[in-house]
Structures are given as C-alpha cells and as structure tokens.
ZADO-352454 format. One line per 10 residues: number of its first residue (from 1); their letters; for each residue x, y, z of C-alpha. Coordinates in steps of 0.02 Angstrom, whole numbers, plus 50000, padded with zeros to 5 digits. Layout:
N
NUM	a	X/Y/Z | ...
This chain:
578
1	xxxxxxxxxx	55588/54783/57937 | 55450/54669/57878 | 55384/54646/57704 | 55300/54542/57573 | 55370/54394/57478 | 55353/54495/57319 | 55526/54541/57250 | 55594/54713/57293 | 55447/54747/57410 | 55480/54800/57590
11	xxxxxxxxxx	55373/54879/57725 | 55417/55020/57845 | 55296/55075/57980 | 55158/54990/57882 | 55195/55081/57718 | 55261/54979/57574 | 55422/55029/57486 | 55512/54970/57330 | 55697/54931/57354 | 55807/54875/57210
21	xxxxxxxxxx	55994/54846/57207 | 56091/54945/57076 | 56202/54828/56974 | 56387/54842/57021 | 56437/54898/56845 | 56318/55048/56855 | 56345/55109/57032 | 56476/55239/56989 | 56364/55312/56854 | 56203/55306/56955
31	xxxxxxxxxx	56288/55368/57114 | 56200/55251/57235 | 56195/55068/57286 | 56007/55046/57283 | 55847/55127/57226 | 55719/55152/57364 | 55547/55227/57337 | 55389/55239/57441 | 55235/55165/57358 | 55123/55267/57476
41	xxxxxxxxxx	55005/55125/57518 | 54966/55011/57665 | 54882/54883/57553 | 54989/54732/57505 | 54881/54702/57351 | 54904/54880/57287 | 55089/54875/57335 | 55120/54717/57232 | 55038/54795/57080 | 55135/54958/57097
51	xxxxxxxxxx	55299/54867/57133 | 55282/54765/56975 | 55253/54922/56872 | 55389/55029/56953 | 55521/54891/56955 | 55494/54864/56769 | 55529/55048/56735 | 55683/55045/56846 | 55751/54895/56751 | 55718/54987/56588
61	xxxxxxxxxx	55816/55136/56656 | 55962/55022/56701 | 55957/54956/56523 | 55961/55131/56449 | 56110/55177/56558 | 56197/55016/56508 | 56170/55047/56323 | 56209/55232/56325 | 56393/55216/56282 | 56465/55357/56180
71	xxxxxxxxxx	56446/55535/56120 | 56539/55565/55958 | 56662/55711/55943 | 56543/55796/55822 | 56397/55779/55943 | 56505/55842/56087 | 56564/55993/55986 | 56387/56043/55938 | 56326/56025/56118 | 56468/56131/56189
81	xxxxxxxxxx	56442/56263/56055 | 56255/56269/56092 | 56292/56294/56277 | 56414/56435/56238 | 56283/56519/56127 | 56164/56514/56276 | 56293/56591/56392 | 56343/56725/56267 | 56163/56781/56246 | 56146/56788/56435
91	xxxxxxxxxx	56304/56894/56457 | 56259/57011/56312 | 56087/57045/56388 | 56155/57092/56559 | 56155/57277/56604 | 56327/57361/56599 | 56437/57357/56754 | 56389/57493/56878 | 56527/57544/57003 | 56480/57550/57186
101	xxxxxxxxxx	56618/57670/57238 | 56703/57827/57173 | 56849/57721/57108 | 56775/57620/56963 | 56949/57584/56896 | 56995/57488/57054 | 56830/57393/57052 | 56857/57340/56872 | 57037/57287/56910 | 56975/57182/57054
111	xxxxxxxxxx	56847/57094/56946 | 56977/57064/56810 | 57098/56990/56936 | 56964/56871/57002 | 56926/56815/56824 | 57110/56788/56788 | 57124/56677/56941 | 56973/56576/56885 | 57043/56557/56709 | 57209/56495/56782
121	xxxxxxxxxx	57115/56366/56887 | 57019/56305/56735 | 57179/56291/56633 | 57252/56180/56769 | 57100/56067/56757 | 57120/56055/56568 | 57305/56017/56581 | 57281/55880/56710 | 57115/55817/56641 | 57054/55821/56821
131	xxxxxxxxxx	56890/55914/56830 | 56829/55987/56994 | 56658/55955/57069 | 56617/56139/57035 | 56652/56119/56850 | 56558/55954/56837 | 56407/56027/56928 | 56400/56175/56809 | 56416/56058/56660 | 56274/55948/56719
141	xxxxxxxxxx	56158/56096/56740 | 56202/56168/56569 | 56186/56000/56478 | 56021/55963/56565 | 55946/56117/56483 | 55980/56030/56317 | 55905/55864/56376 | 56073/55779/56414 | 56101/55692/56582 | 56289/55687/56609
151	xxxxxxxxxx	56270/55542/56731 | 56203/55432/56591 | 56353/55461/56478 | 56491/55332/56465 | 56655/55380/56556 | 56758/55415/56399 | 56623/55523/56322 | 56593/55611/56488 | 56777/55662/56496 | 56765/55729/56319
161	xxxxxxxxxx	56614/55835/56365 | 56694/55899/56525 | 56849/55948/56428 | 56744/56048/56306 | 56640/56126/56443 | 56796/56182/56538 | 56854/56269/56379 | 56682/56348/56373 | 56704/56416/56550 | 56871/56492/56503
171	xxxxxxxxxx	56794/56578/56353 | 56648/56634/56461 | 56769/56721/56582 | 56857/56807/56438 | 56691/56866/56369 | 56645/56937/56540 | 56811/57028/56550 | 56783/57106/56379 | 56607/57164/56423 | 56669/57230/56590
181	xxxxxxxxxx	56793/57346/56506 | 56688/57389/56352 | 56503/57337/56347 | 56495/57373/56160 | 56655/57288/56105 | 56647/57170/55957 | 56699/57012/56047 | 56785/56874/55949 | 56812/56707/56040 | 56995/56659/56058
191	xxxxxxxxxx	56961/56471/56067 | 56946/56395/55891 | 56802/56288/55954 | 56693/56442/55972 | 56761/56541/55824 | 56671/56413/55716 | 56507/56490/55770 | 56428/56614/55651 | 56366/56780/55722 | 56184/56731/55698
201	xxxxxxxxxx	56212/56583/55812 | 56244/56702/55956 | 56096/56818/55929 | 55944/56757/55835 | 55886/56931/55784 | 55956/57107/55776 | 55943/57216/55929 | 55816/57327/55844 | 55698/57179/55832 | 55694/57159/56021
211	xxxxxxxxxx	55618/57324/56073 | 55461/57321/56178 | 55410/57259/56350 | 55535/57170/56460 | 55499/56999/56531 | 55485/57060/56711 | 55367/57203/56668 | 55257/57096/56556 | 55238/56963/56691 | 55191/57097/56818
221	xxxxxxxxxx	55060/57166/56697 | 54990/56991/56668 | 54972/56957/56854 | 54889/57126/56882 | 54767/57093/56741 | 54718/56921/56805 | 54716/56956/56992 | 54533/57016/57000 | 54471/56852/56924 | 54584/56736/57026
231	xxxxxxxxxx	54566/56674/57203 | 54699/56737/57322 | 54777/56563/57328 | 54787/56557/57138 | 54866/56730/57127 | 55001/56685/57254 | 55038/56522/57164 | 55046/56603/56991 | 55160/56741/57055 | 55282/56612/57122
241	xxxxxxxxxx	55273/56500/56968 | 55300/56644/56846 | 55441/56705/56958 | 55539/56552/56901 | 55510/56601/56719 | 55564/56781/56753 | 55722/56725/56844 | 55765/56602/56706 | 55741/56719/56559 | 55804/56875/56646
251	xxxxxxxxxx	55701/57020/56715 | 55768/57144/56586 | 55762/57030/56435 | 55652/57091/56293 | 55495/56984/56279 | 55509/56981/56090 | 55683/56903/56105 | 55614/56746/56188 | 55613/56598/56069 | 55546/56421/56074
261	xxxxxxxxxx	55720/56358/56116 | 55716/56463/56276 | 55549/56387/56326 | 55615/56212/56296 | 55766/56247/56404 | 55653/56318/56540 | 55546/56162/56531 | 55698/56049/56547 | 55768/56151/56691 | 55606/56137/56791
271	xxxxxxxxxx	55628/55949/56803 | 55788/55983/56903 | 55709/56096/57035 | 55743/56051/57216 | 55592/55983/57308 | 55624/56100/57457 | 55656/56253/57347 | 55532/56362/57443 | 55611/56340/57614 | 55788/56390/57573
281	xxxxxxxxxx	55872/56560/57573 | 55848/56678/57428 | 55930/56594/57278 | 55946/56619/57092 | 55852/56502/56976 | 56005/56397/56936 | 56050/56382/57121 | 55880/56299/57146 | 55926/56158/57027 | 56002/55995/57083
291	xxxxxxxxxx	56081/55845/56998 | 56019/55732/57138 | 55865/55651/57061 | 55803/55598/57233 | 55795/55780/57291 | 55699/55846/57141 | 55515/55892/57126 | 55401/55764/57046 | 55366/55772/56860 | 55186/55822/56900
301	xxxxxxxxxx	55241/55966/57013 | 55361/56029/56881 | 55224/56024/56749 | 55111/56129/56862 | 55247/56262/56869 | 55269/56256/56679 | 55087/56277/56627 | 55069/56459/56689 | 55214/56505/56575 | 55116/56443/56425
311	xxxxxxxxxx	54963/56538/56484 | 55067/56697/56503 | 55131/56689/56325 | 54955/56653/56258 | 54895/56809/56348 | 55040/56913/56278 | 54997/56863/56099 | 54809/56835/56096 | 54746/56962/56222 | 54875/57101/56225
321	xxxxxxxxxx	54956/57086/56053 | 55129/57109/56128 | 55195/56962/56028 | 55166/56916/55847 | 55220/56737/55882 | 55194/56632/56038 | 55362/56547/56077 | 55278/56424/56196 | 55137/56372/56080 | 55218/56212/56016
331	xxxxxxxxxx	55318/56165/56171 | 55233/56023/56263 | 55268/55954/56435 | 55351/55783/56430 | 55264/55677/56559 | 55359/55539/56647 | 55244/55397/56706 | 55259/55351/56889 | 55168/55245/57013 | 55048/55382/57064
341	xxxxxxxxxx	54985/55410/56887 | 54898/55242/56896 | 54793/55300/57044 | 54632/55379/56982 | 54487/55439/57086 | 54336/55325/57079 | 54162/55320/57156 | 54126/55232/57320 | 54050/55059/57299 | 53888/55011/57386
351	xxxxxxxxxx	53984/54914/57518 | 54108/55056/57546 | 53967/55181/57569 | 53885/55065/57695 | 54051/55052/57787 | 54078/55240/57788 | 53904/55296/57841 | 53884/55148/57957 | 54035/55206/58059 | 54019/55281/58236
361	xxxxxxxxxx	54031/55459/58171 | 53858/55439/58091 | 53774/55301/58192 | 53835/55339/58368 | 54002/55381/58448 | 54068/55388/58624 | 54065/55579/58634 | 54083/55737/58529 | 54272/55723/58547 | 54283/55535/58520
371	xxxxxxxxxx	54192/55522/58356 | 54278/55364/58295 | 54236/55259/58449 | 54065/55172/58456 | 53936/55242/58575 | 53763/55319/58587 | 53802/55501/58542 | 53762/55563/58366 | 53825/55741/58344 | 53747/55831/58196
381	xxxxxxxxxx	53883/55956/58154 | 53996/55990/58004 | 54082/55822/58018 | 53912/55737/58009 | 53824/55840/57876 | 53962/55882/57752 | 53990/55701/57694 | 53801/55677/57681 | 53783/55832/57573 | 53931/55775/57467
391	xxxxxxxxxx	53850/55604/57439 | 53679/55672/57389 | 53729/55831/57296 | 53898/55801/57215 | 53954/55975/57265 | 54140/56005/57280 | 54205/56003/57459 | 54254/56187/57449 | 54079/56232/57389 | 53998/56145/57537
401	xxxxxxxxxx	54114/56212/57671 | 54099/56393/57613 | 53908/56391/57606 | 53830/56540/57694 | 53666/56519/57787 | 53585/56628/57655 | 53639/56504/57521 | 53524/56370/57592 | 53349/56412/57525 | 53217/56307/57614
411	xxxxxxxxxx	53057/56410/57617 | 53016/56385/57435 | 52928/56262/57321 | 53093/56177/57280 | 53221/56188/57422 | 53394/56214/57349 | 53573/56271/57373 | 53614/56437/57290 | 53800/56431/57247 | 53867/56606/57217
421	xxxxxxxxxx	54013/56721/57259 | 53910/56851/57352 | 53991/56858/57523 | 53944/57032/57586 | 54028/57058/57754 | 54046/56871/57783 | 54187/56751/57742 | 54238/56764/57559 | 54174/56635/57436 | 54254/56574/57277
431	xxxxxxxxxx	54176/56465/57142 | 54299/56367/57035 | 54224/56413/56866 | 54085/56522/56796 | 53982/56364/56768 | 53999/56329/56955 | 53883/56473/56998 | 53718/56377/57000 | 53568/56316/57099 | 53560/56135/57156
441	xxxxxxxxxx	53394/56058/57217 | 53409/55976/57387 | 53380/55788/57379 | 53224/55736/57479 | 53328/55614/57583 | 53430/55759/57652 | 53273/55843/57717 | 53207/55678/57786 | 53367/55659/57886 | 53332/55824/57975
451	xxxxxxxxxx	53436/55949/57877 | 53302/56085/57887 | 53302/56077/58077 | 53491/56084/58079 | 53493/56241/57970 | 53361/56328/58076 | 53465/56295/58233 | 53617/56365/58147 | 53522/56523/58100 | 53497/56552/58287
461	xxxxxxxxxx	53674/56503/58331 | 53770/56640/58422 | 53918/56644/58303 | 53987/56795/58208 | 54019/56694/58049 | 53887/56686/57914 | 53945/56515/57856 | 53834/56365/57885 | 53982/56263/57945 | 54078/56400/58033
471	xxxxxxxxxx	54166/56277/58150 | 54272/56221/58002 | 54413/56346/58005 | 54499/56410/57849 | 54666/56331/57806 | 54833/56421/57804 | 54808/56440/57616 | 54644/56533/57645 | 54541/56390/57573 | 54385/56327/57661
481	xxxxxxxxxx	54412/56146/57611 | 54591/56119/57672 | 54558/56071/57853 | 54406/55963/57820 | 54494/55871/57680 | 54624/55813/57805 | 54489/55758/57927 | 54397/55660/57794 | 54557/55570/57745 | 54579/55517/57927
491	xxxxxxxxxx	54399/55459/57932 | 54423/55347/57780 | 54581/55272/57855 | 54494/55242/58021 | 54349/55145/57943 | 54468/55042/57836 | 54441/55126/57667 | 54626/55146/57627 | 54617/55142/57437 | 54709/55299/57377
501	xxxxxxxxxx	54580/55316/57238 | 54446/55360/57368 | 54432/55542/57421 | 54293/55665/57457 | 54290/55699/57270 | 54234/55517/57247 | 54059/55574/57297 | 54060/55686/57144 | 54108/55540/57033 | 53967/55438/57111
511	xxxxxxxxxx	53838/55572/57075 | 53889/55578/56892 | 53860/55390/56882 | 53694/55404/56975 | 53631/55532/56848 | 53688/55431/56698 | 53614/55270/56767 | 53448/55362/56779 | 53465/55416/56595 | 53470/55602/56638
521	xxxxxxxxxx	53511/55724/56499 | 53696/55773/56498 | 53660/55960/56490 | 53553/55941/56646 | 53691/55844/56734 | 53819/55977/56687 | 53706/56114/56752 | 53691/56028/56921 | 53874/55978/56933 | 53940/56148/56878
531	xxxxxxxxxx	54023/56087/56719 | 54035/56181/56555 | 54020/56079/56396 | 54118/56211/56300 | 53982/56233/56170 | 53923/56404/56114 | 53743/56352/56147 | 53782/56339/56333 | 53808/56528/56336 | 53626/56561/56286
541	xxxxxxxxxx	53480/56561/56406 | 53484/56514/56590 | 53497/56327/56568 | 53381/56194/56637 | 53251/56257/56759 | 53256/56217/56943 | 53107/56100/56923 | 53193/56004/56784 | 53349/55987/56891 | 53244/55932/57040
551	xxxxxxxxxx	53167/55790/56939 | 53341/55735/56890 | 53400/55740/57071 | 53249/55644/57132 | 53273/55511/56997 | 53457/55481/57032 | 53503/55296/57042 | 53607/55308/57201 | 53694/55150/57264 | 53612/55160/57436
561	xxxxxxxxxx	53492/55269/57535 | 53560/55338/57698 | 53387/55345/57777 | 53389/55163/57825 | 53561/55184/57904 | 53541/55352/57992 | 53356/55382/58020 | 53302/55363/58200 | 53474/55397/58272 | 53412/55562/58348
571	xxxxxxxx	53563/55669/58309 | 53596/55822/58414 | 53690/55976/58356 | 53857/56000/58441 | 53858/56167/58530 | 54038/56155/58589 | 54173/56251/58498 | 54286/56135/58401
C-alpha cells in the first residue's frame, strides 16, 4: 500500500482512501478499530483537500460520542413509551387473525404458546440483565425511528434503555395475544410503565376519523395517474420508492390516519436502509434496515427515496382532495455533508477543451477500434460527433443520443435541431421537461466541420433505426444516454482529465457561460437551453424566434473554436457495426 505524507491518507490501486484509528476508549461503542473511506479520486491534490474535510468531521463525531454520556430515567421512560405507542398503533391496525385450517382453535393455541415462550425468554433477559443480540437489534431499529442511535449512548444509559425496551417487548406480546383472541377487546397494559399512557397517546384520532382510501390503494392511484407523463425509468423508480412508504405505513392503513410523526419516522428509517437492499430476497421494510453504518445507503440516496413520498402527499391533498392536511408538508430531509457534496460540476477550461478535442479520437487514431491510440484514422461516428454537438449546443446527452434523423433540419434558412417527443415507429424519445421541447439553431462551426455531410450519409445508411446515432445502444434502464455516458467518462480519464467535477454535463455549464459572456438575454438563453424561469409570462407566446436564437448562438463567447483543431483531418464515417 502506498500513499501520501498527508495524515490519514492512503492509496489503493491508485485511488486515495482516508483511514483513521478509532480511539481505544470508543472502540466498543463504535464497533470497529478504524474508519476507512474511499475518497473516489486519483488526484493527490483533491485527496488532500477531501481528507482534511472528512477527517475533521470524523473527529467531530468522535467528540460527540465521547460527550454523549447519559440518558436520564425520565428521558428513557418517555422514549420507551413513545416506542410502545408506535407498536400499539401498528398492532391495532393489523387485520384480524384468519385461520388457515378448519381448526382455528388449534392455530390460536399454537400462536399463544409461541408468544408465551417468547415472553419467558424476555423475562429471563430482564432477570439476568443480559440482553440478547435479537433484543438489542430490535431496540436499535425502534430507537432510530425516534432519532436515537443506541451505539452513541453511554453504557449505563444503554442498559437502562434496553431494560425498558425488553419490558416493551413483553407488553407487545401480551397485546398480540389479546388481539389474537379478541380483536375488539379493550386492552389495558399490565406493566405500570405503559399504564401511564393515556388512551389518546395510543390513537391520535377516533376510528371514525380514519375512513377513506387506504395507503396502498392511494399510492396505486397516484402511480396510475402519473404514469402517462413519466418516462418508463421514472415510473419504475417511483413505484419502488413509494413501495418503501407503503410497506412502512402499512398497505391497509387509512391515509387520513397518517400524521407528521409517521413521516418523520419514515424519514429517519430511510437513513438505515441497506445499500444492497434491491438484491436480497423479498423482505419487509424493517428487515431491510441495518445498524451497520458502513452497509447503509448514502444520505443522498436516502433523500431521493424520501422525496417521492412528499410528492405523493402533495398530490393527495392538492390535486385529489383526499387529505385536508398534508402530513409531509413540514417534514424536511436532514442532509449530512460528505466528501462528495463538495464536488460540483463545472465547465471545461480552455486548456482542458484543447486537451479533450486534441486527443486521438478527434485528430487521428490507430483504427476504428483503437480510438485512444494516435494514428491517421479519424472516424466520424457517434463517438466523434456527440461531444462536438454537446460543446456547441449545450444539449443534454440524452437529447443528443435520442435525436432522430428527422429532428435534424438542414434544408432551411436557419439549420436547427428540433427537440420533440414525436417518435412514430422509431425508438421512443423523452424530453426532461416541457421547456425542453424546443428548437436549437445549429452553430456555424458544426456545419463547417462537415456535419451536414455526415447527416446525409446517415440518411442513406442501411439501418432500421431512425436515430441519428443508432450505433449507441440503449442502456439496461431504457435510457439513450447510459452507455455513452460511460464511454465519455473513460475518454476523460484516458486524456488525463480526472477531475470528478468534469462530466458531459460540463458542456452545458460552458454554454451557459458562453451566452452570458456575450451578454445574451436570459429568456433567450433559457429558451435555447430548455430551462423554465417559472414566471407566468413564460407560458404566453412561443418565446424567442429561431432567428433571435440563432444570433445568440452565433455570438456565443466560446473558449475555443474546434475548427482550428479538427478542420482538415478528413474524417470518414465508420460503417462497421459497433
């Protein structure tokens, strides 16, 4: 293992990692001897900056753990009571027990016997003050929903909480037994700890106030209503994300019974999701949670799962009128800064553009299949033209790759790209937003570089696809940009542009700057870029004319012109299947 002289910084296979030793006094509470995290960079300069930032936050975490000493008996009692209220609501909302055989009495007896055995086991734990891993795991998951990390609690306070939670589990089993025998019984807790609770702490509203759609049915209706306006990829993602919400709240729970406290608990639970949750067997929501912080999803990924839940409740209140109050309206995601949040996309610099477009792929490679090795062959195919179009137009990668031949309008006074969702019998097209449906004038440099000739050859190409760049296959997610995005990332690495802030989208950032540096009007820029300014005025008229947009495109203050780099290289279209 080699590394830098910077503290805590090591390198594995060229990638820099942060490694910090956990202080001896905290190892039992943290559960590991060291903290190790990939900084996802090959650059020593970037690694030193990230290591300084991340190591500071790790030291702050150690300090918090060190200072987090006690939970008072009063705080412990309130936490345990709150957890029991959660469990009681869950049990009371379950459907009644349905026998699977013609001897329901035997089935009920079997369930009661199993509960009795579990209660006996829990009593043994209470008597010996020795709590099993099963009990501790359940406690961690329950406390986490209330924002408490059991691992950060001092040993004495942790034992107090585990004692109370074990009593909770005993009462939970007794409650289940009562509901098993009589679903409508007026249950009174036998443990004094839970008899303190008032009835309204178990159920926040009478049963009659919870009539109406169930959570599962309302989510299904929401997905059906939004499916026509979503891309297939979006629909699949939203179905999965809202599936977590449905599993957490309960399929049969009344939608009007959901409160802000439930949404907060759902938000907290999402931060505990396993990173590999989608590859495992079918599991309940709580089985997908883990106390191992190293095996959890990132804070960003968890927030992406949470946002559709907020959108669903907005729809239920504002569009369908199912709810009179939105329980998720005031619940915000709590972001946790990490190393990656400091990495923002930025435009390519003049030198970086010269490096990229001066590489063998554009100026001459060894062959069509050895595009990164210098040579005399310039192949004008998707790999050649897509970056050029991105640089001069600022179109999104997906918009370029999905272009149909009919979307390239050349035989007109102002040649332009017509971005639309009309696919006919060809490959489907999807524009990100309504503002993305637009016409973009083609920069004169693109035509000078031979783009018209390339398009005319493609019109005669013996391929069944109607796409201009049909050799770029669709990804497994059905998106046109997936495969090329991976290729472009390899291209940047190959030419030495390893800054994580540089991606294909950097072209789009560069075009914005080029327009502004030319003093173009913002509404004209937005019309070309496919942005909506959110103003009511933008809904009136057709926006800037094609001629106005062409003047703006022609006046762009681009960092470099590619004509001096590429003109005269005599590119030839690749006719081989890729």
